[in-house]
TIRO-2110 file (N, C-alpha, C; in Angstrom, 1 decimal):
// TIRO-2110
112.6, 108.6, 91.3, N, 1, A
111.7, 108.0, 92.4, CA, 1, A
110.7, 109.0, 93.0, C, 1, A
109.5, 108.4, 92.6, N, 2, A
108.4, 109.6, 93.9, CA, 2, A
108.2, 109.6, 95.3, C, 2, A
107.6, 110.7, 95.8, N, 3, A
107.7, 110.8, 97.4, CA, 3, A
106.6, 111.4, 97.7, C, 3, A
106.3, 111.3, 98.8, N, 4, A
104.9, 112.6, 99.2, CA, 4, A
105.0, 114.3, 98.9, C, 4, A
106.2, 114.2, 98.5, N, 5, A
106.4, 115.4, 97.9, CA, 5, A
105.9, 116.0, 96.8, C, 5, A
105.7, 115.3, 96.2, N, 6, A
105.3, 114.6, 94.6, CA, 6, A
103.8, 115.0, 94.3, C, 6, A
103.3, 114.6, 95.5, N, 7, A
101.8, 115.1, 95.4, CA, 7, A
101.0, 116.0, 96.0, C, 7, A
100.2, 116.5, 95.8, N, 8, A
99.6, 117.8, 96.1, CA, 8, A
98.9, 117.2, 97.8, C, 8, A
98.2, 117.9, 99.0, N, 9, A
97.9, 117.3, 100.1, CA, 9, A
96.5, 116.5, 99.4, C, 9, A
95.7, 116.6, 98.9, N, 10, A
94.4, 116.2, 98.5, CA, 10, A
94.6, 115.0, 98.0, C, 10, A
95.9, 114.8, 97.0, N, 11, A
96.4, 113.5, 96.7, CA, 11, A
97.0, 112.5, 97.3, C, 11, A
97.8, 113.6, 98.0, N, 12, A
98.5, 112.6, 99.0, CA, 12, A
97.6, 111.8, 100.1, C, 12, A
96.1, 112.8, 100.6, N, 13, A
94.9, 112.0, 101.4, CA, 13, A
94.8, 110.6, 100.7, C, 13, A
94.6, 110.6, 99.1, N, 14, A
93.9, 109.8, 98.5, CA, 14, A
94.9, 108.7, 98.6, C, 14, A
96.2, 108.8, 98.2, N, 15, A
97.4, 107.7, 98.8, CA, 15, A
97.5, 107.2, 99.5, C, 15, A
97.2, 108.0, 100.6, N, 16, A
97.8, 107.7, 102.0, CA, 16, A
96.9, 106.1, 102.7, C, 16, A
95.5, 106.8, 102.4, N, 17, A
94.4, 105.8, 103.1, CA, 17, A
93.9, 105.0, 102.1, C, 17, A
94.2, 105.1, 100.8, N, 18, A
93.8, 104.0, 100.0, CA, 18, A
93.8, 102.6, 100.6, C, 18, A
95.4, 102.2, 101.0, N, 19, A
95.0, 101.0, 101.0, CA, 19, A
94.9, 100.3, 102.4, C, 19, A
94.5, 101.5, 103.1, N, 20, A
93.7, 100.9, 104.6, CA, 20, A
92.4, 100.8, 104.3, C, 20, A
92.0, 102.0, 103.6, N, 21, A
90.5, 101.7, 103.2, CA, 21, A
90.1, 100.2, 102.0, C, 21, A
90.8, 99.9, 101.5, N, 22, A
90.8, 98.8, 101.2, CA, 22, A
90.9, 97.6, 102.2, C, 22, A
91.6, 97.6, 103.1, N, 23, A
91.1, 96.8, 103.9, CA, 23, A
90.4, 97.1, 104.8, C, 23, A
89.8, 98.1, 105.3, N, 24, A
88.7, 98.3, 105.9, CA, 24, A
87.8, 98.2, 105.4, C, 24, A
87.0, 98.2, 104.4, N, 25, A
85.9, 97.7, 103.5, CA, 25, A
86.1, 96.1, 103.4, C, 25, A
86.8, 95.1, 103.4, N, 26, A
86.8, 94.2, 103.6, CA, 26, A
86.5, 94.0, 104.5, C, 26, A
86.7, 94.3, 106.1, N, 27, A
86.5, 94.0, 107.3, CA, 27, A
85.1, 94.7, 107.8, C, 27, A
84.6, 96.1, 107.1, N, 28, A
83.4, 96.0, 107.2, CA, 28, A
82.4, 95.0, 106.4, C, 28, A
82.6, 94.1, 106.0, N, 29, A
81.8, 93.2, 104.7, CA, 29, A
81.4, 92.4, 105.7, C, 29, A
81.7, 92.0, 106.4, N, 30, A
81.4, 90.8, 107.6, CA, 30, A
81.8, 91.3, 109.1, C, 30, A
81.3, 92.2, 109.4, N, 31, A
81.8, 92.6, 110.9, CA, 31, A
81.3, 92.1, 112.3, C, 31, A
82.3, 91.0, 113.1, N, 32, A
81.9, 90.8, 114.1, CA, 32, A
83.0, 91.6, 115.3, C, 32, A
82.5, 91.1, 116.4, N, 33, A
83.8, 91.7, 117.5, CA, 33, A
85.1, 91.4, 117.3, C, 33, A
84.8, 89.7, 117.0, N, 34, A
85.8, 88.5, 117.2, CA, 34, A
87.2, 89.1, 116.0, C, 34, A
86.0, 89.5, 114.7, N, 35, A
86.8, 89.4, 113.2, CA, 35, A
87.7, 90.9, 113.1, C, 35, A
87.0, 91.9, 113.9, N, 36, A
87.3, 93.5, 113.8, CA, 36, A
89.0, 93.4, 114.4, C, 36, A
88.6, 92.7, 115.3, N, 37, A
90.1, 92.4, 116.2, CA, 37, A
91.5, 92.1, 115.4, C, 37, A
90.9, 90.3, 115.0, N, 38, A
91.7, 89.5, 114.5, CA, 38, A
92.4, 90.6, 112.7, C, 38, A
91.5, 90.8, 112.4, N, 39, A
91.6, 91.5, 111.3, CA, 39, A
92.4, 92.7, 111.5, C, 39, A
92.2, 93.6, 112.2, N, 40, A
92.7, 94.5, 112.3, CA, 40, A
94.5, 94.4, 112.8, C, 40, A
94.9, 93.6, 113.7, N, 41, A
95.7, 93.4, 113.8, CA, 41, A
96.7, 92.7, 112.9, C, 41, A
96.1, 91.4, 111.9, N, 42, A
97.0, 91.2, 110.9, CA, 42, A
97.2, 92.1, 109.6, C, 42, A
96.0, 93.3, 109.5, N, 43, A
96.3, 94.1, 108.9, CA, 43, A
97.7, 95.1, 109.2, C, 43, A
97.5, 95.5, 109.8, N, 44, A
98.6, 96.5, 111.2, CA, 44, A
100.5, 95.7, 111.0, C, 44, A
100.4, 94.2, 111.1, N, 45, A
101.5, 93.6, 111.1, CA, 45, A
101.8, 93.3, 109.0, C, 45, A
101.0, 93.0, 108.6, N, 46, A
101.4, 93.3, 107.4, CA, 46, A
101.7, 94.6, 106.5, C, 46, A
100.9, 95.9, 107.2, N, 47, A
101.6, 96.9, 106.9, CA, 47, A
102.8, 97.4, 107.1, C, 47, A
103.3, 96.9, 108.3, N, 48, A
104.5, 97.2, 109.1, CA, 48, A
105.7, 96.2, 108.3, C, 48, A
105.2, 95.1, 108.0, N, 49, A
106.1, 93.8, 107.0, CA, 49, A
106.6, 94.6, 105.5, C, 49, A
105.4, 94.8, 105.1, N, 50, A
106.1, 96.4, 103.7, CA, 50, A
107.1, 97.2, 103.8, C, 50, A
107.5, 97.4, 105.1, N, 51, A
108.0, 98.2, 105.2, CA, 51, A
109.5, 97.5, 104.6, C, 51, A
109.8, 96.0, 104.5, N, 52, A
110.7, 95.0, 104.1, CA, 52, A
110.6, 94.7, 102.9, C, 52, A
108.9, 94.3, 102.8, N, 53, A
109.2, 93.9, 101.3, CA, 53, A
109.1, 95.1, 100.4, C, 53, A
108.8, 96.2, 100.5, N, 54, A
108.9, 96.9, 99.2, CA, 54, A
109.9, 98.3, 99.7, C, 54, A
111.3, 97.7, 100.1, N, 55, A
112.3, 98.8, 100.7, CA, 55, A
112.5, 100.0, 100.2, C, 55, A
112.3, 99.8, 98.4, N, 56, A
112.7, 100.9, 97.4, CA, 56, A
111.7, 101.6, 96.9, C, 56, A
110.7, 101.4, 97.9, N, 57, A
109.6, 102.6, 97.5, CA, 57, A
109.1, 103.4, 98.4, C, 57, A
109.8, 104.4, 98.1, N, 58, A
109.8, 105.5, 99.0, CA, 58, A
108.2, 105.7, 99.9, C, 58, A
107.1, 105.9, 98.8, N, 59, A
105.9, 105.9, 98.7, CA, 59, A
105.2, 104.9, 99.4, C, 59, A
105.1, 104.1, 99.8, N, 60, A
105.0, 103.0, 100.6, CA, 60, A
105.6, 102.8, 101.5, C, 60, A
106.8, 103.6, 102.1, N, 61, A
107.6, 103.7, 103.2, CA, 61, A
106.9, 105.0, 103.7, C, 61, A
106.7, 105.9, 103.2, N, 62, A
105.9, 107.0, 103.8, CA, 62, A
104.4, 107.2, 104.3, C, 62, A
103.9, 105.3, 103.8, N, 63, A
102.5, 105.3, 104.2, CA, 63, A
102.8, 104.9, 105.4, C, 63, A
103.2, 104.1, 106.4, N, 64, A
103.8, 103.1, 107.0, CA, 64, A
104.5, 104.0, 108.3, C, 64, A
103.7, 104.3, 109.4, N, 65, A
103.8, 105.0, 110.2, CA, 65, A
104.9, 104.4, 111.1, C, 65, A
105.5, 105.6, 111.5, N, 66, A
107.3, 105.4, 112.0, CA, 66, A
107.3, 105.6, 113.8, C, 66, A
108.1, 104.4, 113.9, N, 67, A
108.5, 105.1, 115.6, CA, 67, A
108.9, 106.2, 115.7, C, 67, A
108.6, 107.3, 116.6, N, 68, A
109.6, 108.5, 116.5, CA, 68, A
110.0, 108.4, 118.0, C, 68, A
111.1, 109.3, 118.1, N, 69, A
111.6, 109.8, 119.3, CA, 69, A
110.8, 110.7, 120.1, C, 69, A
110.7, 110.6, 121.5, N, 70, A
110.1, 111.0, 122.6, CA, 70, A
110.1, 112.8, 121.8, C, 70, A
111.4, 113.4, 121.7, N, 71, A
111.5, 115.0, 121.5, CA, 71, A
110.9, 115.1, 119.8, C, 71, A
110.9, 114.4, 118.9, N, 72, A
110.3, 114.4, 117.8, CA, 72, A
109.0, 115.1, 118.0, C, 72, A
108.5, 115.6, 116.8, N, 73, A
107.2, 116.4, 116.6, CA, 73, A
106.5, 115.4, 116.2, C, 73, A
104.6, 115.2, 116.6, N, 74, A
104.2, 114.6, 115.8, CA, 74, A
103.5, 114.8, 114.8, C, 74, A
103.6, 114.2, 113.7, N, 75, A
103.3, 114.5, 111.9, CA, 75, A
101.4, 113.9, 112.2, C, 75, A
101.3, 114.9, 111.9, N, 76, A
99.5, 114.9, 111.7, CA, 76, A
99.6, 113.7, 110.0, C, 76, A
98.1, 113.0, 110.3, N, 77, A
97.8, 112.1, 109.0, CA, 77, A
97.1, 113.1, 108.4, C, 77, A
97.3, 113.2, 106.8, N, 78, A
96.4, 113.7, 105.8, CA, 78, A
94.7, 113.4, 106.3, C, 78, A
94.2, 114.0, 105.7, N, 79, A
92.8, 114.2, 105.5, CA, 79, A
92.4, 113.0, 104.7, C, 79, A
91.2, 111.7, 104.9, N, 80, A
91.0, 111.0, 104.5, CA, 80, A
89.9, 111.4, 103.9, C, 80, A
89.5, 110.6, 102.3, N, 81, A
88.9, 110.8, 101.6, CA, 81, A
87.5, 110.1, 101.7, C, 81, A
88.0, 109.1, 102.5, N, 82, A
86.7, 108.1, 102.6, CA, 82, A
85.7, 108.4, 103.5, C, 82, A
85.8, 108.9, 104.6, N, 83, A
84.4, 108.3, 105.4, CA, 83, A
83.1, 108.8, 104.7, C, 83, A
82.0, 107.7, 105.2, N, 84, A
80.5, 107.7, 104.9, CA, 84, A
81.0, 107.0, 103.9, C, 84, A
81.9, 106.5, 102.9, N, 85, A
81.9, 106.1, 101.9, CA, 85, A
81.1, 104.3, 102.0, C, 85, A
80.4, 104.1, 101.3, N, 86, A
80.5, 101.9, 101.1, CA, 86, A
81.0, 101.6, 100.0, C, 86, A
81.5, 100.6, 100.0, N, 87, A
82.3, 99.7, 99.5, CA, 87, A
82.2, 99.5, 98.1, C, 87, A
81.2, 100.4, 97.7, N, 88, A
81.4, 100.1, 96.1, CA, 88, A
82.4, 102.0, 95.8, C, 88, A
81.7, 102.7, 96.6, N, 89, A
82.5, 104.0, 96.2, CA, 89, A
84.4, 103.8, 97.1, C, 89, A
84.2, 103.4, 98.0, N, 90, A
85.5, 103.2, 98.3, CA, 90, A
86.4, 101.8, 97.0, C, 90, A
85.6, 100.9, 96.9, N, 91, A
86.6, 100.6, 95.1, CA, 91, A
86.6, 101.4, 94.4, C, 91, A
86.1, 102.2, 93.8, N, 92, A
86.2, 103.4, 93.3, CA, 92, A
87.4, 104.2, 93.6, C, 92, A
87.4, 104.9, 94.9, N, 93, A
88.7, 105.9, 95.3, CA, 93, A
89.7, 105.1, 95.2, C, 93, A
89.8, 103.6, 95.6, N, 94, A
91.4, 103.0, 95.4, CA, 94, A
91.9, 102.8, 94.6, C, 94, A
90.5, 103.1, 93.4, N, 95, A
91.1, 102.7, 92.0, CA, 95, A
91.3, 104.3, 91.5, C, 95, A
91.0, 105.0, 92.2, N, 96, A
91.4, 106.5, 92.0, CA, 96, A
92.5, 106.9, 91.4, C, 96, A
93.2, 106.2, 93.3, N, 97, A
94.4, 106.7, 94.0, CA, 97, A
95.7, 105.7, 93.2, C, 97, A
95.1, 104.2, 92.3, N, 98, A
96.0, 103.7, 91.7, CA, 98, A
96.1, 104.0, 90.6, C, 98, A
95.5, 105.0, 90.1, N, 99, A
95.5, 105.3, 88.6, CA, 99, A
96.1, 107.0, 88.7, C, 99, A
96.0, 107.4, 90.1, N, 100, A
97.6, 108.7, 90.4, CA, 100, A
98.3, 108.2, 90.1, C, 100, A
98.9, 107.1, 91.1, N, 101, A
100.0, 106.7, 91.1, CA, 101, A
100.8, 106.1, 89.6, C, 101, A
99.9, 105.9, 88.7, N, 102, A
100.5, 105.2, 87.7, CA, 102, A
100.5, 106.5, 86.9, C, 102, A
99.7, 107.5, 87.1, N, 103, A
100.3, 108.6, 86.6, CA, 103, A
101.6, 109.7, 86.8, C, 103, A
101.5, 109.6, 88.0, N, 104, A
102.6, 110.5, 89.2, CA, 104, A
103.8, 109.9, 89.5, C, 104, A
103.7, 108.5, 89.3, N, 105, A
104.8, 107.4, 90.2, CA, 105, A
104.6, 106.4, 89.6, C, 105, A
105.1, 106.2, 88.0, N, 106, A
104.9, 104.7, 87.2, CA, 106, A
105.4, 103.8, 88.0, C, 106, A
107.3, 104.3, 88.5, N, 107, A
108.0, 103.1, 88.5, CA, 107, A
107.6, 102.6, 90.0, C, 107, A
106.4, 103.4, 90.7, N, 108, A
106.2, 102.7, 92.1, CA, 108, A
104.5, 102.1, 92.2, C, 108, A
104.1, 102.7, 90.9, N, 109, A
102.8, 101.9, 90.7, CA, 109, A
102.2, 101.0, 91.3, C, 109, A
102.8, 99.3, 90.3, N, 110, A
102.5, 98.1, 90.4, CA, 110, A
102.8, 97.7, 92.0, C, 110, A
103.8, 98.4, 92.5, N, 111, A
103.9, 97.8, 93.9, CA, 111, A
102.9, 98.3, 94.8, C, 111, A
102.2, 99.8, 94.5, N, 112, A
101.4, 100.5, 95.3, CA, 112, A
100.2, 99.6, 95.3, C, 112, A
99.8, 99.3, 93.9, N, 113, A
98.5, 98.4, 93.8, CA, 113, A
98.4, 97.3, 94.0, C, 113, A
99.7, 96.3, 94.2, N, 114, A
99.7, 95.1, 94.7, CA, 114, A
99.6, 95.4, 96.3, C, 114, A
100.3, 96.5, 97.2, N, 115, A
100.1, 96.6, 98.5, CA, 115, A
98.8, 96.8, 98.8, C, 115, A
97.9, 97.6, 98.2, N, 116, A
96.5, 97.8, 98.1, CA, 116, A
95.7, 96.6, 98.7, C, 116, A
95.6, 95.6, 97.3, N, 117, A
95.3, 94.4, 97.4, CA, 117, A
95.7, 93.4, 98.8, C, 117, A
97.7, 93.4, 98.5, N, 118, A
97.9, 92.5, 99.7, CA, 118, A
96.8, 92.8, 101.2, C, 118, A
96.5, 94.3, 101.6, N, 119, A
96.1, 94.4, 102.9, CA, 119, A
94.8, 93.8, 102.7, C, 119, A
94.5, 94.1, 101.9, N, 120, A
92.5, 93.8, 101.5, CA, 120, A
92.4, 91.9, 101.9, C, 120, A
93.3, 91.3, 101.4, N, 121, A
93.4, 90.0, 101.0, CA, 121, A
93.9, 89.5, 102.7, C, 121, A
94.4, 90.5, 102.9, N, 122, A
94.8, 90.1, 104.7, CA, 122, A
94.0, 90.3, 105.9, C, 122, A
93.0, 91.3, 105.3, N, 123, A
91.8, 91.5, 105.9, CA, 123, A
91.1, 90.3, 106.0, C, 123, A
90.8, 90.1, 104.7, N, 124, A
89.8, 88.8, 104.6, CA, 124, A
90.2, 87.5, 105.3, C, 124, A
91.6, 87.4, 105.3, N, 125, A
91.9, 86.0, 105.5, CA, 125, A
92.2, 85.8, 107.0, C, 125, A
92.3, 86.8, 107.8, N, 126, A
92.7, 86.8, 108.7, CA, 126, A
91.8, 86.1, 110.1, C, 126, A
90.2, 86.1, 109.8, N, 127, A
89.3, 85.9, 111.0, CA, 127, A
88.5, 84.9, 109.7, C, 127, A
87.8, 83.8, 110.2, N, 128, A
87.0, 83.4, 109.6, CA, 128, A
85.3, 83.3, 110.5, C, 128, A
84.8, 82.5, 109.3, N, 129, A
83.3, 82.6, 109.5, CA, 129, A
83.0, 81.6, 111.1, C, 129, A
82.0, 82.1, 112.0, N, 130, A
81.3, 80.9, 112.6, CA, 130, A
82.1, 81.3, 114.0, C, 130, A
82.0, 80.5, 114.8, N, 131, A
81.9, 80.3, 116.1, CA, 131, A
83.7, 81.1, 116.7, C, 131, A
83.5, 82.0, 117.2, N, 132, A
85.0, 82.8, 117.5, CA, 132, A
86.0, 82.9, 116.2, C, 132, A
85.3, 83.1, 115.0, N, 133, A
86.1, 83.6, 113.6, CA, 133, A
87.3, 82.1, 113.2, C, 133, A
86.4, 80.9, 113.5, N, 134, A
87.0, 79.6, 113.5, CA, 134, A
86.8, 78.8, 112.3, C, 134, A
86.1, 79.3, 111.4, N, 135, A
85.2, 78.6, 110.6, CA, 135, A
86.1, 79.0, 108.9, C, 135, A
85.0, 79.2, 108.0, N, 136, A
85.7, 79.0, 106.5, CA, 136, A
86.4, 80.7, 106.9, C, 136, A
88.1, 81.0, 106.0, N, 137, A
88.1, 81.9, 105.8, CA, 137, A
87.6, 83.3, 105.5, C, 137, A
87.4, 82.9, 104.3, N, 138, A
86.9, 84.2, 103.4, CA, 138, A
85.2, 84.2, 103.6, C, 138, A
84.6, 85.1, 103.7, N, 139, A
83.4, 85.1, 103.6, CA, 139, A
82.7, 85.3, 102.5, C, 139, A
81.2, 84.8, 101.8, N, 140, A
81.3, 85.3, 100.7, CA, 140, A
80.4, 86.8, 100.4, C, 140, A
80.7, 87.6, 102.0, N, 141, A
80.3, 89.3, 101.5, CA, 141, A
81.8, 89.8, 101.6, C, 141, A
82.6, 89.2, 102.0, N, 142, A
84.1, 89.5, 101.7, CA, 142, A
84.6, 89.3, 100.8, C, 142, A
84.6, 87.7, 100.1, N, 143, A
84.9, 87.3, 98.7, CA, 143, A
84.5, 88.3, 97.3, C, 143, A
83.0, 89.0, 97.8, N, 144, A
82.4, 89.9, 96.7, CA, 144, A
82.8, 91.0, 96.6, C, 144, A
83.2, 91.9, 98.1, N, 145, A
83.8, 93.3, 98.0, CA, 145, A
85.9, 92.7, 97.3, C, 145, A
86.2, 91.7, 97.7, N, 146, A
87.6, 91.5, 97.2, CA, 146, A
87.4, 91.5, 95.9, C, 146, A
86.4, 90.8, 95.0, N, 147, A
86.5, 90.2, 94.0, CA, 147, A
86.1, 91.8, 92.7, C, 147, A
85.4, 92.6, 93.7, N, 148, A
84.9, 93.9, 93.1, CA, 148, A
86.3, 94.5, 93.2, C, 148, A
87.3, 94.8, 93.7, N, 149, A
88.6, 95.5, 94.1, CA, 149, A
89.6, 95.3, 92.7, C, 149, A
89.7, 93.3, 93.2, N, 150, A
90.7, 92.9, 92.0, CA, 150, A
89.9, 93.4, 90.7, C, 150, A
88.8, 93.4, 90.0, N, 151, A
88.1, 93.7, 88.9, CA, 151, A
88.6, 95.2, 88.8, C, 151, A
88.4, 95.9, 89.4, N, 152, A
88.7, 97.4, 89.6, CA, 152, A
89.7, 98.1, 89.4, C, 152, A
91.3, 97.2, 89.8, N, 153, A
92.4, 97.3, 90.1, CA, 153, A
93.3, 96.2, 88.4, C, 153, A
92.3, 95.9, 88.2, N, 154, A
92.9, 94.8, 87.0, CA, 154, A
93.8, 95.6, 85.7, C, 154, A
END
């Protein structure tokens, strides 16, 4: 079973940030104040739910922030390779992360890929178009990015 220790710091940064970046690029595709709030909360809930959904996947477990005791040290997040990338570049990086998982953690790779797609879909479906996000759940812009992501990870 693979763990964080099986990756270099640069590789871990890619693995760590890819699911969040997949969701983030969906959020940026059709960003409004209301959608950002709804989508952020939905993605956080889905991330926390993954702790129970993937209990035997140590890599996914290591991606989800844990509550810490007051006397425990703060663990810094790894450096993100995603700042400043457009959606096509994010999709390529997420694919790179999944490919890396397939090479170094083949037993966990399918669940990791599913987790990346799940967070992207949660973000897309969390808020609709129109007044206060009450319209159609997934906008055309979000669907276009979802389709690119799904095709890249197929």
